Backbone as CSV, one residue per row, in Angstrom:
resi,resn,N_x,N_y,N_z,CA_x,CA_y,CA_z,C_x,C_y,C_z
1,MET,77.423,118.813,125.239,76.942,118.748,123.868,76.328,117.366,123.637
2,PRO,75.088,117.283,123.125,74.459,115.988,122.855,75.286,115.160,121.862
3,THR,75.148,113.847,121.958,75.922,112.929,121.124,75.729,113.205,119.637
4,ALA,74.512,113.446,119.206,74.247,113.693,117.785,75.008,114.926,117.308
5,ASP,75.071,115.972,118.139,75.803,117.180,117.759,77.304,116.906,117.676
6,ARG,77.812,116.094,118.609,79.236,115.752,118.569,79.564,114.970,117.308
7,GLU,78.654,114.075,116.913,78.882,113.283,115.693,78.939,114.193,114.472
8,ARG,78.054,115.176,114.401,78.056,116.094,113.263,79.281,116.996,113.297
9,ALA,79.721,117.374,114.485,80.853,118.287,114.620,82.184,117.611,114.338
10,ARG,82.248,116.289,114.476,83.505,115.582,114.262,83.851,115.611,112.775
11,PRO,85.066,116.033,112.425,85.436,116.064,111.018,85.519,114.657,110.438
12,ALA,85.136,114.541,109.182,85.200,113.249,108.495,86.642,112.949,108.135
13,PHE,87.026,111.703,108.297,88.368,111.270,107.934,88.237,110.056,107.043
14,VAL,88.819,110.138,105.866,88.770,109.029,104.927,90.194,108.707,104.510
15,ALA,90.555,107.452,104.635,91.875,107.004,104.204,91.704,105.661,103.518
16,GLU,92.134,105.593,102.287,92.083,104.331,101.566,93.299,103.509,101.957
17,ILE,93.061,102.278,102.364,94.147,101.388,102.745,94.303,100.347,101.647
18,ASP,95.475,100.339,101.013,95.769,99.363,99.972,96.060,98.028,100.655
19,ALA,95.214,97.037,100.417,95.337,95.738,101.084,96.670,95.062,100.788
20,ASP,97.126,95.119,99.532,98.408,94.499,99.181,99.567,95.207,99.872
21,GLU,99.528,96.522,99.903,100.609,97.279,100.545,100.669,96.965,102.033
22,LEU,99.519,96.925,102.687,99.506,96.629,104.112,99.978,95.204,104.367
23,ALA,99.516,94.239,103.579,99.948,92.845,103.740,101.449,92.715,103.516
24,CYS,101.964,93.410,102.527,103.390,93.357,102.236,104.204,93.950,103.378
25,ARG,103.748,95.057,103.920,104.471,95.676,105.044,104.423,94.799,106.285
26,ILE,103.314,94.125,106.502,103.225,93.187,107.623,104.200,92.032,107.396
27,ALA,104.244,91.502,106.180,105.173,90.409,105.860,106.619,90.858,106.046
28,GLU,106.936,92.066,105.577,108.299,92.581,105.721,108.679,92.694,107.196
29,ALA,107.774,93.224,108.003,108.056,93.394,109.429,108.160,92.041,110.133
30,ALA,107.257,91.132,109.805,107.229,89.830,110.474,108.441,88.972,110.122
31,CYS,108.903,89.093,108.881,109.992,88.227,108.404,111.355,88.917,108.401
32,GLY,111.370,90.221,108.664,112.631,90.948,108.644,113.242,91.041,107.254
33,ILE,112.380,91.194,106.267,112.842,91.264,104.870,112.355,92.561,104.241
34,ARG,112.882,92.887,103.076,112.432,94.055,102.309,112.210,93.600,100.871
35,ARG,111.203,94.162,100.252,110.984,93.845,98.839,112.059,94.540,98.010
36,PRO,112.382,93.981,96.863,113.381,94.628,96.004,112.916,96.019,95.565
37,PRO,113.840,96.951,95.429,113.480,98.301,94.980,112.713,98.256,93.656
38,GLY,111.668,99.066,93.578,110.883,99.163,92.355,109.785,98.122,92.228
39,MET,109.760,97.136,93.115,108.746,96.091,93.052,107.504,96.552,93.815
40,THR,106.352,96.362,93.205,105.109,96.718,93.891,104.823,95.695,94.986
41,ALA,103.929,96.069,95.879,103.537,95.154,96.945,102.905,93.897,96.370
42,LYS,102.068,94.043,95.360,101.428,92.876,94.741,102.468,91.958,94.125
43,GLN,103.435,92.518,93.427,104.492,91.699,92.835,105.279,90.955,93.918
44,ALA,105.599,91.661,94.992,106.362,91.037,96.076,105.565,89.906,96.722
45,LEU,104.273,90.129,96.953,103.447,89.077,97.548,103.295,87.892,96.605
46,ASP,103.143,88.171,95.307,103.047,87.083,94.327,104.335,86.258,94.313
47,ASN,105.479,86.936,94.358,106.760,86.222,94.389,106.889,85.393,95.658
48,MET,106.517,85.985,96.786,106.581,85.267,98.055,105.656,84.061,98.035
49,SER,104.497,84.226,97.451,103.529,83.136,97.374,104.086,81.974,96.562
50,ARG,104.686,82.277,95.418,105.284,81.216,94.596,106.388,80.486,95.359
51,LEU,107.233,81.244,96.029,108.346,80.656,96.767,107.841,79.797,97.930
52,THR,106.915,80.310,98.704,106.443,79.558,99.865,105.641,78.325,99.456
53,ARG,104.916,78.397,98.336,104.191,77.213,97.853,105.176,76.121,97.462
54,ARG,106.286,76.503,96.811,107.310,75.507,96.447,107.883,74.832,97.694
55,MET,107.899,75.558,98.784,108.429,75.024,100.043,107.352,74.257,100.819
56,GLY,106.154,74.168,100.266,105.066,73.441,100.912,104.254,74.275,101.887
57,GLU,104.516,75.570,101.946,103.784,76.482,102.837,102.716,77.189,102.014
58,THR,101.513,76.700,102.090,100.455,77.264,101.238,99.680,78.398,101.894
59,ASP,99.869,78.616,103.209,99.052,79.601,103.904,99.813,80.866,104.308
60,THR,101.070,80.977,103.926,101.877,82.109,104.385,101.329,83.443,103.884
61,VAL,101.251,83.624,102.585,100.780,84.901,102.030,99.304,85.126,102.349
62,PRO,98.448,84.109,102.218,97.060,84.332,102.649,96.972,84.752,104.123
63,GLY,97.877,84.253,104.957,97.901,84.663,106.360,98.251,86.131,106.518
64,PHE,99.222,86.604,105.720,99.566,88.028,105.764,98.397,88.874,105.263
65,ARG,97.678,88.380,104.275,96.506,89.112,103.776,95.405,89.167,104.834
66,ARG,95.203,88.063,105.568,94.207,88.076,106.655,94.633,89.040,107.757
67,ALA,95.921,89.066,108.060,96.423,89.995,109.080,96.179,91.439,108.646
68,ALA,96.418,91.722,107.370,96.187,93.074,106.852,94.711,93.441,106.934
69,GLN,93.837,92.502,106.624,92.395,92.755,106.699,91.985,93.045,108.137
70,ALA,92.515,92.255,109.070,92.191,92.472,110.488,92.701,93.829,110.958
71,ALA,93.906,94.214,110.531,94.465,95.512,110.920,93.628,96.652,110.347
72,ALA,93.235,96.537,109.079,92.420,97.579,108.452,91.069,97.710,109.156
73,GLU,90.480,96.568,109.523,89.200,96.605,110.230,89.362,97.270,111.593
74,TYR,90.443,96.967,112.293,90.693,97.574,113.598,90.865,99.088,113.470
75,LEU,91.658,99.520,112.504,91.854,100.957,112.306,90.540,101.648,111.971
76,THR,89.722,101.016,111.143,88.419,101.574,110.799,87.548,101.712,112.044
77,GLU,87.559,100.680,112.891,86.786,100.748,114.134,87.283,101.904,115.013
78,CYS,88.600,102.036,115.119,89.169,103.110,115.950,88.766,104.479,115.416
79,ILE,88.845,104.648,114.120,88.464,105.910,113.504,86.975,106.172,113.725
80,ASN,86.169,105.156,113.522,84.715,105.322,113.702,84.345,105.639,115.145
81,ASN,85.137,105.117,116.085,84.870,105.350,117.498,85.579,106.578,118.041
82,GLY,86.320,107.245,117.196,87.007,108.460,117.616,88.162,108.207,118.558
83,ARG,88.791,107.014,118.456,89.938,106.690,119.303,91.184,106.568,118.450
84,ARG,92.307,106.698,119.081,93.582,106.466,118.406,94.019,105.038,118.706
85,PRO,94.619,104.341,117.730,95.118,102.989,118.024,96.163,103.045,119.125
86,SER,96.169,102.073,119.975,97.146,102.058,121.065,98.433,101.378,120.640
C-alpha cells in the first residue's frame, strides 16, 4: 500500500494533555510525594513553587513544567510517527 494511502487509512488519534497535570505527576513521581486529596494539579504546583522559592530553589517547578513539555512533545512525535513509546 502506498504511503499516502496508509496515512489516510490510519485512524486519527487526538488526546489533550493537561500541562499542569502532567507536570504534577512528574513531580510526584520524581519526589515520591502525593498532592493532598481534592487539590488540583495547578494548586499543588503553585504550593510547591512557593515552598521551593522560600528554600532558595527557583527552578524546581519550572523544571517539572519543562519535563512535562518534553514528554508531551515526545508522545506527540510517537503518535505522529505511528509508534508506541518505549
